[in-house]
C-alpha positions in Angstrom: 11.0 -32.7 -83.3 11.3 -34.8 -86.3 10.0 -37.9 -84.8 7.3 -39.0 -81.8 10.3 -41.3 -80.3 11.5 -40.5 -76.8 14.6 -40.2 -75.1 13.9 -40.5 -71.6 16.2 -39.4 -67.9 14.6 -42.0 -65.4 15.8 -41.3 -61.9 14.1 -42.2 -58.7 13.3 -40.0 -55.5 12.7 -43.0 -52.8 15.3 -44.0 -50.2 16.2 -46.7 -47.9 16.0 -45.9 -44.5 18.2 -43.9 -42.7 20.3 -46.4 -40.4 22.5 -45.5 -36.8 25.1 -44.0 -37.0 24.4 -40.5 -38.7 26.0 -37.3 -37.5 24.1 -35.5 -39.6 20.4 -34.8 -39.6 19.3 -37.4 -42.3 16.6 -36.0 -43.5 17.7 -32.2 -43.1 20.4 -31.6 -45.9 23.7 -29.6 -44.5 26.0 -28.1 -46.9 29.7 -27.9 -46.2 31.2 -26.6 -49.5 30.6 -28.4 -52.4 29.4 -31.1 -50.3 25.7 -31.8 -49.3 25.0 -34.3 -46.8 21.8 -36.1 -46.2 19.4 -39.6 -47.3 19.7 -39.5 -51.1 21.7 -36.9 -51.6 23.6 -39.3 -54.0 21.0 -42.2 -54.4 19.3 -40.5 -56.3 18.0 -37.0 -55.3 21.2 -35.0 -56.8 21.2 -36.1 -60.0 17.5 -35.9 -60.2 17.5 -32.1 -59.4 20.6 -32.1 -62.2 18.3 -33.6 -65.2 15.4 -31.3 -64.1 18.0 -28.6 -64.4 19.3 -29.6 -67.6 15.6 -30.1 -69.6 15.0 -26.7 -68.1 18.3 -25.0 -69.8 17.4 -26.3 -73.1 13.9 -25.0 -72.5 15.3 -21.6 -71.8 17.5 -21.7 -74.5 15.1 -22.5 -77.3 16.9 -26.0 -78.5 15.4 -28.0 -80.6 16.1 -31.8 -80.3 15.0 -34.3 -83.0 13.6 -36.7 -80.5 10.8 -35.5 -77.4 13.1 -35.6 -74.1 11.7 -36.0 -70.8 12.3 -37.3 -67.2 10.9 -40.2 -65.6 11.2 -39.9 -61.9 10.5 -43.4 -60.1 8.8 -43.8 -56.5 10.1 -47.1 -55.8 12.8 -48.3 -57.0 14.7 -49.6 -53.8 12.1 -52.3 -53.3 12.2 -54.4 -56.3 12.1 -52.1 -58.8 8.6 -52.3 -58.9 8.1 -48.7 -60.3 9.5 -49.2 -63.4 8.2 -52.8 -63.9 4.5 -51.1 -63.8 5.2 -48.4 -65.9 6.7 -50.1 -69.0 3.8 -53.0 -68.6 0.8 -50.2 -68.2 2.2 -46.7 -69.9 5.1 -48.5 -72.2 9.1 -48.2 -72.5 11.0 -44.8 -73.4 12.6 -45.4 -77.0 15.9 -44.3 -75.3 16.0 -44.5 -71.6 19.2 -43.2 -70.1 19.5 -44.7 -66.3 21.5 -42.1 -64.2 21.5 -44.3 -61.0 25.5 -45.9 -61.2 28.8 -44.9 -62.5 30.7 -43.1 -65.2 31.2 -43.8 -67.8 28.4 -46.3 -68.7 27.9 -49.0 -67.1 26.9 -51.7 -69.3 27.2 -55.0 -67.1 25.2 -55.4 -63.7 25.1 -58.7 -62.1 22.4 -60.9 -61.8 20.1 -60.0 -58.9 19.0 -62.8 -56.8 16.8 -62.6 -53.5 16.7 -65.1 -51.6 14.7 -65.7 -48.0 15.7 -68.5 -45.7 13.6 -69.9 -42.8 15.4 -70.8 -40.0 13.4 -72.9 -36.5 14.5 -71.1 -33.5 13.9 -71.2 -29.8 13.5 -68.8 -27.2 16.2 -66.8 -27.6 15.6 -65.8 -31.0 12.2 -66.1 -31.6 10.6 -62.5 -32.8 14.1 -61.0 -33.5 14.3 -58.2 -36.1 17.5 -57.0 -37.3 18.2 -54.9 -40.3 16.7 -51.8 -41.8 16.7 -52.6 -45.9 17.3 -55.7 -47.8 20.0 -54.0 -50.1 21.6 -52.2 -47.1 24.6 -53.9 -45.4 23.4 -53.4 -41.8 25.2 -50.9 -39.5 23.5 -52.0 -36.6 22.2 -55.1 -34.8 20.6 -55.8 -31.7 18.8 -59.1 -29.6 17.5 -59.1 -25.7 18.1 -62.1 -24.0 16.4 -63.4 -21.0 16.8 -65.4 -18.3 20.2 -64.2 -17.8 21.7 -61.3 -15.8 23.8 -58.8 -17.1 27.0 -60.4 -15.2 26.8 -63.7 -16.6 26.5 -62.0 -20.5 29.8 -59.6 -19.7 31.5 -62.3 -19.1 30.7 -64.4 -21.9 31.0 -61.8 -24.1 33.8 -59.8 -23.1 35.9 -62.3 -20.4 35.7 -65.5 -21.3 38.0 -65.1 -24.7 36.2 -67.1 -26.9 35.2 -63.9 -28.6 37.9 -62.7 -31.1 38.7 -58.8 -29.8 37.9 -57.4 -33.3 34.1 -58.7 -32.7 34.1 -57.8 -29.0 34.8 -54.0 -28.8 31.7 -53.8 -31.4 29.4 -55.0 -28.8 27.7 -53.2 -26.3 25.7 -54.6 -23.2 23.1 -52.9 -21.1 20.5 -54.7 -18.9 16.7 -53.3 -19.6 13.6 -54.3 -18.1 13.3 -57.4 -20.9 16.2 -58.5 -20.3 19.7 -58.4 -21.3 20.3 -56.4 -24.5 23.6 -57.0 -26.8 23.7 -54.2 -29.4 26.4 -54.9 -32.6 27.9 -52.4 -34.8 28.7 -52.6 -38.0 29.3 -50.7 -41.0 26.5 -49.7 -43.3 26.5 -49.6 -47.1 25.1 -50.4 -50.1 24.8 -54.2 -51.0 25.9 -53.9 -54.1 29.4 -52.1 -53.2 30.3 -54.3 -49.9 34.0 -53.1 -49.7 34.6 -51.2 -46.5 31.4 -52.2 -45.1 31.0 -54.3 -41.5 27.6 -56.9 -41.4 26.3 -56.2 -37.9 24.2 -58.8 -37.9 27.2 -61.2 -38.7 28.9 -59.5 -35.6 25.9 -60.3 -33.4 25.6 -63.8 -34.3 29.2 -64.6 -34.7 29.3 -63.5 -30.9 26.4 -65.9 -29.9 27.4 -68.7 -31.3 30.6 -68.4 -29.2 29.3 -67.1 -26.1 27.9 -70.4 -24.5 24.5 -68.6 -23.8 22.8 -70.3 -26.8 21.6 -73.8 -27.1 19.3 -76.1 -29.3 17.5 -74.4 -32.3 18.9 -71.0 -31.0 22.5 -72.3 -31.0 22.0 -74.0 -34.7 20.5 -70.9 -35.9 23.1 -68.6 -34.9 26.0 -70.6 -36.0 24.3 -70.9 -39.3 23.7 -66.9 -39.7 27.5 -66.8 -38.7 29.2 -69.1 -41.1 27.0 -67.6 -43.6 27.5 -64.1 -43.3 31.3 -64.2 -42.2 32.1 -62.0 -45.6 30.2 -60.0 -48.1 31.3 -62.8 -51.1 29.1 -65.9 -50.4 32.1 -67.8 -49.4 30.2 -69.3 -46.3 27.2 -70.1 -48.3 29.5 -72.0 -51.2 28.7 -69.6 -54.0 31.4 -67.1 -54.4 32.4 -66.9 -58.2 34.3 -64.0 -59.9 35.5 -63.2 -62.9 36.8 -60.4 -65.7 34.2 -59.1 -66.8 31.5 -58.9 -63.9 34.0 -59.3 -60.8 32.9 -60.9 -57.9 29.5 -62.5 -56.9 28.4 -60.4 -53.4 25.9 -61.8 -50.6 24.5 -59.9 -47.9 22.4 -61.8 -45.2 21.0 -57.8 -44.4 17.4 -58.3 -43.0 16.3 -60.7 -40.0 12.3 -60.6 -39.5 9.8 -63.0 -37.4 8.4 -65.8 -39.5 5.1 -65.0 -38.6 5.7 -61.4 -40.1 7.1 -62.6 -43.2 4.0 -63.2 -45.4 3.1 -59.4 -44.7 6.4 -58.4 -45.7 6.5 -60.7 -48.9 3.5 -58.8 -50.0 6.4 -55.7 -50.5 8.9 -57.9 -52.0 6.5 -59.5 -54.6 7.4 -63.1 -54.1 5.1 -65.8 -53.0 5.9 -68.3 -50.4 4.4 -71.4 -48.2 3.4 -71.4 -44.9 5.7 -70.0 -42.1 6.6 -71.4 -38.4 6.0 -69.2 -35.6 8.9 -70.6 -33.9 11.3 -69.2 -36.8 13.0 -66.0 -37.8 13.6 -65.8 -42.1 16.8 -64.2 -42.8 17.3 -62.5 -46.6 20.0 -62.6 -49.0 20.4 -59.8 -51.4 22.6 -61.8 -54.0 24.5 -60.0 -56.5 25.8 -63.0 -59.0 28.4 -62.7 -61.6 27.7 -62.8 -65.5 28.0 -66.6 -66.3 27.4 -68.0 -63.0 23.9 -70.4 -63.0 21.2 -68.8 -60.3 20.0 -72.1 -59.8 23.0 -73.7 -58.9 23.3 -70.6 -55.9 20.1 -71.8 -55.2 20.5 -75.6 -55.0 23.7 -74.6 -52.7 21.8 -72.7 -50.1 18.7 -74.8 -49.9 21.4 -77.7 -49.0 22.7 -75.3 -46.5 19.4 -74.3 -44.8 18.5 -78.2 -45.0 21.4 -78.6 -43.0 20.4 -76.2 -40.5 16.9 -77.4 -40.2 15.6 -74.8 -42.4 14.6 -74.0 -46.2 14.0 -71.4 -48.6 10.8 -69.9 -48.6 10.9 -67.1 -51.4 13.2 -66.7 -54.6 13.1 -63.4 -56.6 15.5 -63.9 -59.6 16.2 -60.7 -62.3 19.0 -62.3 -64.9 22.0 -59.9 -65.9 21.9 -56.8 -67.6 24.3 -57.0 -70.7 25.2 -54.0 -73.4 28.0 -54.9 -75.7 30.7 -52.8 -75.0 31.1 -51.8 -78.9 27.4 -51.0 -79.0 27.6 -47.6 -80.9 25.5 -45.7 -78.1 28.1 -46.9 -75.6 30.9 -46.0 -77.5 29.5 -42.5 -77.7 28.6 -42.1 -74.5 32.4 -43.5 -73.1 33.4 -41.0 -75.8 31.8 -37.7 -74.3 32.9 -38.6 -71.1 36.6 -39.0 -72.1 36.1 -35.7 -74.5 34.9 -33.5 -71.7 37.4 -34.7 -68.9 40.6 -35.8 -71.3 40.8 -39.2 -70.0 40.2 -42.9 -71.3 37.9 -44.3 -69.2 36.5 -47.5 -70.4 32.7 -49.1 -70.2 32.2 -50.8 -66.2 30.6 -54.0 -64.7 28.7 -53.1 -61.3 26.2 -55.0 -58.8 23.8 -52.4 -58.9 20.2 -52.6 -60.0 18.7 -50.1 -62.2 15.8 -49.2 -64.5 17.4 -50.1 -67.0 17.1 -53.8 -66.3 13.5 -53.7 -67.1 13.4 -51.0 -70.0 14.5 -52.2 -73.6 17.4 -50.9 -74.9 18.1 -48.5 -71.8 21.6 -47.5 -70.9 23.4 -46.4 -67.9 25.2 -43.1 -67.8 26.6 -42.2 -63.8 26.2 -39.8 -62.6 28.4 -40.8 -59.7 32.2 -41.0 -60.1 34.7 -43.9 -58.5 38.0 -44.0 -58.1 37.9 -47.9 -59.0 36.2 -46.8 -62.1 37.6 -43.6 -63.7 40.8 -42.0 -63.4 41.7 -39.0 -60.9 41.0 -35.6 -63.2 41.1 -32.3 -62.2 37.6 -30.7 -61.1 36.3 -34.2 -59.9 36.0 -35.1 -56.0 36.9 -39.2 -55.6 38.1 -38.7 -52.2 35.2 -38.8 -49.0 35.6 -35.4 -47.4 37.5 -35.0 -44.2 34.8 -34.6 -42.2 32.8 -37.9 -43.0 34.3 -40.5 -40.9 35.7 -43.9 -42.1 33.7 -46.0 -43.9 30.7 -43.9 -43.9 29.2 -41.4 -46.5 28.4 -44.2 -49.3 24.7 -44.6 -50.9 22.7 -46.6 -48.6 25.1 -45.7 -45.5 25.4 -43.3 -42.6 26.2 -39.7 -43.5 25.4 -39.9 -47.2 26.8 -37.2 -49.2 27.2 -35.9 -52.9 29.7 -33.9 -54.6 27.6 -30.3 -56.1 30.7 -29.8 -58.2 30.4 -33.5 -59.4 26.5 -32.9 -60.2 28.1 -29.7 -62.5 30.5 -31.7 -64.3 27.8 -34.3 -64.8 25.7 -31.8 -65.7 27.7 -31.1 -69.0 28.9 -34.7 -69.4 24.3 -35.3 -69.9 23.9 -32.0 -72.3 26.4 -33.3 -74.5 25.7 -36.7 -74.5 21.9 -36.2 -75.2 22.8 -33.7 -77.8 25.0 -36.4 -79.2 22.5 -39.2 -78.7 19.5 -36.9 -80.2 21.2 -36.7 -83.5 22.8 -40.4 -83.6 19.5 -42.2 -82.8 16.9 -43.2 -85.4 
């Protein structure tokens, strides 16, 4: 080595919970041809192993780098990126980080990340309600148990009254239980930063509840508000929708509901500070990825106005400003050229809504490992299409039947090998 400065691949090993809808065992990986199915296969364990074998390859071939090369494996990326925040503050940042948790060729823009928790007062039916599995996941399932009504009344309200649109009604399942009548809503889960093709089960359920005639008072007001706010994944119902050519549209995922009296404990995990909460209330969490150039203060003002109109309030806010590296940065150009040289195409740096470790590492770059048809042209040797044995709408990161292509990871290995050698030669 000619310098003590380091180049570090940054991966993470933690995963989000496995929501409903899996047709394979989420934590017992299954290999079908070149496809690996299992939670974390795409986000982010597949490429973590690729990074390991990359360094092992160079060691076995006795390649001499100018810089020290290492891997950092994160263990708390999915929860507010707390792992890298601690590492940078207590150990120190790598001289040059290559974060492998996004799309090829180079992701040079990430939208701002804004977590907002809204408390809403509720009545007896919504009190104690839990829905969703993770703040950054579009929920694929949501359920609630109503008391004081019989099954026939609920079926009449949801399925036969004509108040609920067929596309909503077909996603509802009603069953009598010892506690009351349970209504389950089925959606399509996925990552909050890539909501296209997903269906928010909380939106489905609250839309049905608000139109059923079964709720009244604060329960009805809360259901109507949530249904309006979550009616799409782009903040239209909150009045915060925004889009520009540089970073694409703002996204807003109302993906997690917990009782307000449990919120303080959950808040410790989210790392924010809240005021006192009411036992007769629920808290809805919004994961918002806002466009570059959009002011997060204005987003907060609009959500606060919406919350107050429904009798609620904001109880927590956590903001991370957008991540941005100029497209003409020589390092961005070097890695983009590496991608194009290997695959024989003319891809360009891309903007996404992901929140990766790169936000909290000075000078960090995002380089793969995912190949998205939205960002890169189709080339031989890359799997861009969902395998036929994965159900429509499934298979994405944070969704059911998450999958990764071994063929794609092998191509990523080549890209990382060449990119690392070139970057090692370029950097001081």
